[in-house]
C-alpha positions as CSV (number, residue, x, y, z in Angstrom):
1,M,-11.0,-39.8,-15.6
2,H,-7.4,-39.9,-16.9
3,N,-4.4,-40.4,-14.8
4,S,-2.1,-37.3,-14.4
5,R,1.1,-37.3,-16.8
6,Y,2.8,-34.3,-15.3
7,Q,6.1,-34.2,-13.3
8,R,6.6,-32.3,-10.1
9,L,9.6,-29.9,-10.1
10,G,10.8,-27.8,-7.2
11,G,8.0,-26.6,-4.7
12,D,4.5,-26.5,-6.4
13,T,5.8,-26.0,-9.9
14,L,4.5,-28.4,-12.6
15,E,6.1,-29.5,-15.6
16,W,3.4,-30.5,-18.3
17,G,4.2,-33.4,-20.5
18,N,3.3,-34.7,-24.0
19,E,0.0,-36.4,-23.2
20,N,-3.4,-34.8,-22.8
21,I,-4.9,-35.0,-19.3
22,R,-8.7,-34.3,-18.6
23,Y,-10.9,-34.9,-15.5
24,V,-14.6,-34.9,-16.1
25,F,-17.1,-34.7,-13.3
26,S,-20.4,-36.5,-12.9
27,T,-23.9,-35.1,-12.9
28,I,-24.0,-35.6,-9.2
29,E,-22.2,-32.2,-8.8
30,R,-24.7,-30.3,-10.7
31,S,-27.1,-29.8,-7.8
32,L,-24.4,-27.3,-6.5
33,P,-24.7,-23.4,-7.1
34,L,-21.2,-23.8,-8.9
35,Y,-19.8,-26.9,-10.2
36,L,-16.8,-27.9,-12.4
37,E,-17.7,-30.0,-15.7
38,S,-14.2,-30.6,-16.6
39,I,-10.5,-29.6,-16.2
40,G,-7.7,-30.5,-18.3
41,Y,-4.5,-29.9,-20.2
42,S,-4.1,-30.2,-23.9
43,A,-0.4,-30.9,-24.9
44,W,-1.1,-30.6,-28.6
45,E,-4.4,-28.3,-29.0
46,R,-6.5,-29.4,-32.0
47,I,-9.0,-27.6,-34.4
48,F,-12.4,-26.8,-33.1
49,H,-15.2,-25.2,-34.7
50,R,-18.2,-24.8,-32.6
51,P,-21.0,-22.7,-34.4
52,E,-23.4,-23.2,-31.6
53,G,-20.8,-22.8,-28.8
54,Y,-20.3,-24.8,-25.8
55,P,-23.0,-25.4,-23.3
56,Y,-20.9,-24.4,-20.3
57,Y,-18.6,-21.6,-19.2
58,H,-15.2,-22.2,-20.8
59,W,-11.9,-20.8,-19.8
60,L,-9.0,-21.7,-22.2
61,H,-5.4,-20.5,-21.5
62,T,-2.2,-20.9,-23.5
63,L,0.7,-22.4,-21.8
64,E,3.1,-23.0,-24.9
65,G,3.0,-21.8,-28.6
66,E,0.2,-19.9,-30.2
67,G,-3.3,-20.5,-31.3
68,H,-5.7,-18.9,-33.6
69,F,-9.0,-17.9,-31.9
70,E,-12.1,-16.5,-33.5
71,L,-14.9,-15.0,-31.5
72,L,-17.9,-12.8,-32.3
73,G,-16.3,-11.7,-35.6
74,E,-13.0,-11.0,-34.0
75,A,-9.9,-12.9,-34.5
76,V,-7.1,-13.1,-32.0
77,K,-3.8,-14.7,-31.6
78,L,-3.5,-16.5,-28.3
79,T,0.2,-16.5,-27.4
80,K,1.8,-17.7,-24.1
81,G,-0.2,-16.0,-21.2
82,K,-3.1,-15.2,-23.1
83,G,-6.5,-16.9,-22.8
84,V,-10.3,-16.4,-23.3
85,L,-13.3,-16.9,-21.1
86,L,-16.5,-18.0,-23.0
87,T,-20.1,-17.7,-21.9
88,P,-22.2,-20.8,-22.7
89,F,-23.5,-21.2,-26.3
90,T,-21.1,-18.6,-27.6
91,P,-20.1,-19.5,-31.2
92,H,-16.3,-19.8,-31.6
93,S,-13.6,-21.7,-33.4
94,Y,-9.8,-22.2,-32.9
95,Y,-6.9,-24.1,-34.1
96,P,-3.0,-24.2,-33.8
97,A,-1.1,-21.4,-35.2
98,S,2.4,-23.0,-34.4
99,D,3.9,-26.5,-34.6
100,R,2.8,-26.9,-30.9
101,W,0.0,-25.3,-29.1
102,S,-0.4,-26.2,-25.3
103,T,-3.3,-25.1,-23.4
104,I,-5.1,-25.5,-20.0
105,Y,-8.8,-25.4,-19.8
106,I,-11.8,-25.4,-17.3
107,T,-15.4,-25.6,-18.0
108,F,-18.1,-25.1,-15.2
109,G,-21.7,-24.3,-14.7
110,G,-24.2,-24.3,-12.0
111,A,-27.6,-22.8,-11.0
112,S,-25.9,-19.8,-9.8
113,A,-22.9,-19.6,-12.1
114,A,-24.5,-16.9,-14.2
115,S,-25.3,-14.6,-11.2
116,I,-21.8,-15.3,-9.6
117,M,-20.2,-14.3,-12.9
118,Q,-22.5,-11.3,-13.2
119,A,-21.3,-10.1,-9.7
120,L,-17.7,-10.5,-10.6
121,D,-18.2,-8.6,-13.8
122,M,-17.0,-11.5,-16.0
123,N,-20.4,-12.7,-17.5
124,E,-19.3,-12.0,-21.0
125,S,-17.0,-13.5,-23.7
126,T,-13.8,-11.9,-23.7
127,F,-10.0,-12.4,-24.0
128,Y,-7.6,-12.1,-21.0
129,E,-3.9,-11.8,-20.5
130,E,-2.2,-12.9,-17.2
131,E,-0.3,-10.8,-14.8
132,D,3.0,-12.2,-13.7
133,H,2.3,-15.7,-14.8
134,Q,-0.5,-15.9,-12.1
135,F,-3.0,-18.1,-14.2
136,G,-0.5,-20.9,-14.7
137,K,0.4,-20.8,-10.9
138,L,-3.3,-20.8,-9.9
139,F,-4.3,-23.6,-12.3
140,S,-1.4,-25.8,-11.2
141,D,-2.7,-25.5,-7.7
142,L,-6.1,-26.2,-8.5
143,F,-5.1,-29.1,-10.7
144,Q,-3.0,-30.6,-8.0
145,R,-5.5,-30.5,-5.4
146,I,-8.1,-32.3,-7.6
147,S,-5.6,-34.8,-9.1
148,N,-3.9,-35.7,-5.9
149,A,-6.7,-36.1,-3.5
150,E,-8.1,-39.6,-3.1
151,S,-11.5,-38.0,-2.0
152,H,-11.9,-34.5,-3.1
153,S,-15.4,-33.9,-2.3
154,N,-18.1,-32.1,-4.6
155,F,-18.1,-29.3,-2.1
156,E,-14.3,-28.8,-2.2
157,V,-14.1,-28.7,-5.9
158,S,-16.9,-26.1,-5.9
159,A,-15.1,-24.0,-3.3
160,D,-11.9,-24.5,-5.4
161,L,-13.6,-23.2,-8.5
162,Y,-14.9,-20.2,-6.9
163,S,-11.6,-19.3,-5.5
164,F,-9.9,-19.6,-8.9
165,L,-12.7,-17.4,-10.4
166,M,-11.9,-14.7,-7.8
167,Q,-8.3,-14.7,-8.6
168,L,-8.9,-14.7,-12.3
169,R,-11.0,-11.6,-11.7
170,K,-8.2,-10.0,-9.5
171,Y,-5.1,-10.9,-11.9
172,G,-6.7,-11.1,-15.4
173,M,-6.2,-8.1,-17.7
174,L,-9.3,-7.7,-19.7
175,N,-8.8,-6.8,-23.3
176,S,-5.1,-5.7,-22.6
177,Q,-6.4,-3.2,-19.8
178,P,-4.6,-3.4,-16.4
179,S,-5.7,-5.9,-13.9
180,L,-7.8,-5.3,-10.8
181,S,-4.5,-6.0,-8.8
182,Q,-2.6,-3.2,-10.9
183,Y,-5.3,-0.8,-10.0
184,Y,-5.1,-1.7,-6.3
185,R,-1.4,-1.2,-6.3
186,K,-1.8,2.2,-8.1
187,L,-4.4,3.5,-5.8
188,R,-2.8,2.0,-2.5
189,P,-1.1,5.5,-1.8
190,V,-4.3,7.3,-2.4
191,V,-6.4,4.9,-0.1
192,T,-3.9,5.1,2.8
193,W,-4.0,9.0,2.6
194,M,-7.8,8.8,2.6
195,E,-7.7,6.4,5.7
196,Q,-5.2,8.8,7.5
197,H,-7.5,11.9,6.9
198,I,-10.8,10.3,7.4
199,S,-11.9,12.7,10.1
200,D,-11.0,15.6,8.0
201,N,-13.2,17.6,5.9
202,I,-11.9,16.2,2.5
203,G,-13.7,15.7,-0.9
204,L,-12.9,14.8,-4.3
205,Q,-10.8,17.8,-5.0
206,E,-8.5,17.4,-2.0
207,I,-8.1,13.7,-2.9
208,S,-7.2,14.6,-6.6
209,D,-4.9,17.3,-5.5
210,Q,-3.0,15.1,-2.8
211,S,-2.7,12.2,-5.4
212,G,-1.5,14.3,-8.3
213,I,-4.2,12.6,-10.5
214,G,-6.8,14.5,-12.3
215,I,-10.4,14.2,-11.1
216,N,-11.6,12.2,-14.3
217,Q,-8.8,9.9,-14.2
218,L,-9.2,9.4,-10.4
219,H,-12.8,8.6,-10.8
220,E,-11.9,6.0,-13.6
221,L,-9.5,4.3,-11.5
222,F,-11.9,4.0,-8.5
223,Q,-14.6,2.7,-10.8
224,Q,-12.4,0.0,-12.3
225,A,-10.8,-1.1,-9.0
226,F,-13.6,-0.9,-6.7
227,G,-16.9,-0.2,-8.6
228,L,-17.3,3.2,-6.8
229,S,-16.6,6.8,-7.1
230,P,-13.6,8.2,-5.1
231,Y,-16.1,10.0,-2.8
232,S,-18.4,7.0,-2.4
233,Y,-15.3,4.9,-1.5
234,L,-14.4,7.5,1.1
235,I,-17.9,7.3,2.6
236,Q,-17.4,3.5,2.7
237,L,-14.0,4.0,4.7
238,R,-16.0,6.4,7.1
239,I,-18.7,3.9,7.6
240,Q,-16.4,1.1,8.5
241,K,-14.3,3.0,10.9
242,A,-17.7,4.2,12.5
243,K,-18.8,0.4,13.0
244,R,-15.5,-0.1,14.7
245,M,-15.9,2.7,17.1
246,L,-19.3,1.8,17.9
247,L,-18.3,-1.6,19.1
248,D,-14.9,-0.9,20.5
249,D,-16.2,1.9,22.9
250,P,-19.8,1.5,24.0
251,D,-19.5,4.7,26.0
252,L,-18.9,6.9,23.0
253,A,-21.7,9.0,22.0
254,L,-22.8,9.2,18.4
255,R,-21.8,12.8,18.3
256,Q,-18.1,11.7,18.9
257,V,-18.3,8.8,16.5
258,A,-19.5,11.3,13.8
259,E,-16.7,13.8,14.6
260,H,-14.1,11.2,14.3
261,T,-15.2,9.8,11.0
262,G,-15.6,13.2,9.2
263,F,-19.4,13.5,9.3
264,N,-20.8,17.1,9.5
265,D,-23.1,16.4,12.3
266,V,-25.0,13.4,14.1
267,S,-28.0,13.6,11.6
268,H,-25.8,13.3,8.7
269,F,-23.9,10.5,10.2
270,V,-27.3,8.6,11.2
271,A,-28.7,9.2,7.8
272,T,-25.6,8.1,5.8
273,F,-25.3,5.1,8.3
274,R,-28.8,4.0,7.8
275,K,-28.7,4.4,3.8
276,K,-25.6,2.3,3.4
277,E,-26.3,-0.3,6.3
278,G,-30.1,-0.5,6.3
279,I,-30.2,0.1,10.2
280,T,-29.3,3.1,12.4
281,P,-25.8,3.4,14.3
282,G,-27.6,2.8,17.5
283,K,-29.4,-0.2,16.4
284,Y,-26.1,-1.7,14.9
285,R,-24.5,-1.2,18.2
286,E,-27.4,-2.8,20.1
287,L,-27.2,-5.9,17.9
288,H,-23.6,-6.6,18.6
289,L,-23.3,-5.6,22.4
290,T,-24.3,-7.5,25.6
291,S,-27.0,-6.2,27.6
292,E,-24.8,-4.5,30.0
293,E,-22.9,-2.7,27.3
294,Q,-26.2,-1.6,25.8
295,E,-27.2,0.0,29.0
296,V,-23.9,1.8,29.5
297,G,-24.2,3.0,25.8
298,A,-27.8,4.2,26.2
299,T,-27.0,6.6,29.3
300,R,-24.1,8.2,27.3
301,E,-26.0,8.8,23.9
């Protein structure tokens, strides 16, 4: 494992130097669901041709200069702020396209790596672009924790890697599309309005009219940001509020909970709750309340 060759500037900012840095982790970590195989900084990126790919997930990101990257028959210029995420054994090649091409990279694997990446909708090789220089900051934080800690345990490294991937999912602009955080910001006023009118008889048309966004575009935005349709997201909000009400007020009858969360009647509320949560509202309340509170609630329902 190489010694670090960067200089610390103000706060947590790093200034990368002229020497390569690479940390490689042992096979001991590979019993974990998610583990770091290597992390590093290439001051002067070199030429790589891998017709059989790399045996781990590989994230490569440009800090300075420009690189030429070929992936699945597509050639892309990786300028500052752009990167690529590769799945294991994906054929690729890359080389510097400027006098100096500096990159940062992470390679990782694990017994659950594929399922984690699938859940994050990131289990395919593709190009990324960062939002507001977030990737460099995230990587610097991760790099400092690993390089500065005298005893950075395997579990801590795995947790840091998972956190990094979550942020990559949030701030990464996939194939020049907006990042999740950009979708969130655009939908924040819509979601706030939905939360304020959760007990009202509103549907997709009302949400579209209030937001000034067409139904088709609104559906696309919600799918990109939350993986749900606008109406499904509204149902989730109603269920969340119902769960809070069930526990905050044990005396509140299910009929009242249904009315305050926008459900037409108790039977609709119970059926929807059971479909989403796997148990009835009454059972949910029973699992979370004390014996005394359950007795009071039963007399009111």
